[in-house]
N, C-alpha and C positions, 0 to 999 in steps of 0.2 A: 197795741202799737199806736203811736201818735202819728198823724199824717199832716203834711203841710196844707194849709188852707189857701195859700196863694202861691203862685209860681215864684221860684227863687228863694222862698223862705226855707231856712234850714230846719230840718226835723229836730225836735228835742229828743235827746237820747233817753231810752227807757230808764226808769229809776233803778232797775235791776243791775244795770252796768255800773252805776255808782256804788251799789252795795258790793258787787264783786270786787271792784277796785279797793274799797275799804277793807274787805276781807283779806285781800292779798297783802295789803299794808300790815294788817294784824298778823298774817303769816310770817312776814319779815321780822316782826318783833318777837314772835314765838321762836323763830330760829335762833335769835340771840339768846333768849331765855334758856332754851334747851342746851346750847353750847356752854353757857356760863354755869348752869347748874351741874352739868356733867363734869366739868373741870373741878368744881368744888367738891363733888362727890368723890372724884379720884383723889383729891387732896385729903379728904377725911379718911379714905380707905388706905392712905399712904401709897397709892399707886404712882403718884408724881410728887416731887418735892416742891414745897412752897417757900419762896424767899423769906428769910428771917425778917421779922418785924419787931418793933419795940415791944417787949413783953412776950413775944411769941404767941399772941392770942389769936388763934385761927378764927374764932367766932367773930372777932372784930372785923375780919376781912370777908366773911361769908355773906356776900350781898350781891344783888343784881344792879346796884347803883352804878350808873355809867361813870361818874367821876372817879370811882374806885377802880373799876375794871379796865379803864383806859389808862391807868397809871403805867409808867415805864417799867416798873418791877413786876407787874401782873400781866400786862398785854402780851408778852411773848408766850405765856402759858395758854392764853385763850386762842391764839392763832385764828382770829376772826376772818381774816382775808382768805385763808385756806379752807375753812369749814363752813362759813356762812352761806355761800352760794349753794353748796350741796344740801345743807339743812333746809334752806328756803325751798329748794326743789322738792324735797320730801314732804314738807308741811303743806306746800301748795298741791301736790298730788293727793295728799290725804284730804284736803278740803274739797277738791273736785270729785274725789271718790264718794265722799259723804253727800255732796250735792247731787251727783248722778243717781245715787241710791234713793234719795228722797224724791227726786223728780220722777224716777221710775215708778215708785209707789203711787205718786199723785196721778201720773198718766194712766196707770192701770185702773185707777178708781174711776176714770172717765172714759173707759174703753167704749168705742162706738160713737163717741161724741167728739168729732174733730175740733170744733171751736173750743169745746171744754178741755180737750187735751192741751191745746196751745196755751190756754189760760192757766191750766194746772202746772205746766212747765215753768212759767214765769212766777207763779205764786209760791210753789214749793222751793224753787231756787232762791227766792227772796227770803223765805223762812230760814234756810240753812245759812245764807250769807249774813243775815241779821244775827244769828246765833254766834257766828264767828267774830262779828264785830265786838262781842262781849270781851274778847281777848285784848281789847284796848286797855283793859284793866291792868295789864302788865306794866303800862307806863308809870303807874304809881310806884312800882318797885324800882323802876329805872331812875326815878327822880329822888325818892326818899330812901333812907336806910331802913329797910324792913326785912326781918328775917326771911331767908329763902323758904323756911319750913311753912310759911303762910301762902306760898305761891299757888298751892293746889286749890285755894279758894277761887282762883280765876277759872279753873276747870269746872268747879262746882257751879259758878255763875254761868259759864258757857252751857252747861247741861240744863240749867233752869231756863235760860233763854230759848234753848231748842225745844224743851217741853212746852213752853208758853207759845212759841211760834207755831209749832205743829198743831197745838190745840186750837188756835185761832184759825189756822188754814183749813183744818178739817171740820170746823164747826158747822159748815153748811152741808156736809156729807151725811147721808142717812146712817152710816155705820160709825159708831163711837170708837171703834177699835182702829180706825184708819190712822189716827195720830200716834197711837201706841205702836202700830206696825212700822210706821215711818221712823219713829224714834229707835226702835229695836234694830231695824236694818241699818240705820246710820251709825249707831253705836258699835254694832258688830263689825261694820266696815272699817271703822277707825281702829278697833281692837285688833282685828286681823292684820290690817296694814302695818301697825306698829309691831306686832308680833313677828311678821314675816320679814320686815325690813330692819327691825331693831334700831331705827333711827332715833327713837325716843322712848323713855319708859312710858308705861300706860298712864301713870299719873306723875306729873312733873313735881319734884320736891327737892 
């Protein structure tokens, strides 16, 4: 924690707060992605009807691009105003669940060392938050017309960021398995949360 050096000086907020805010922004983007991909999945499975388009080419409309999905003929199907808040709540809960799981592993590794536990909380929370900021990659799909089938690459990038972050965080710990344990616990937390709530498929595609 940073402290003021003179009276009246405002403390600089810890960097972890900025990472958490950035992660929540990415959660908001992911909520849009989940809703949009689920609607197009229903269209492909003929669970809902898609408005007729010139040529009737569904693949021409199957995109996360904002300018397409905010069109007047598609927007009523998406129902963003009704679904976005709930999906954002779910994805935020998933983020905090993974964060708590990783922090718990980090704190347990410093058991008996109170200053070390405080540092572990900040460090491991930063690692998870940095991993979630990898989901800013969804923005590429929102701007350009890229096939939805490639959106799972963002999940792959998220996993790589998490592996890298945990590896760096645990590098000073004598046990080389600490990063692996944190990764497994975080991934299991995500898998179980999505399985129990069914708010999103395990892999978005």
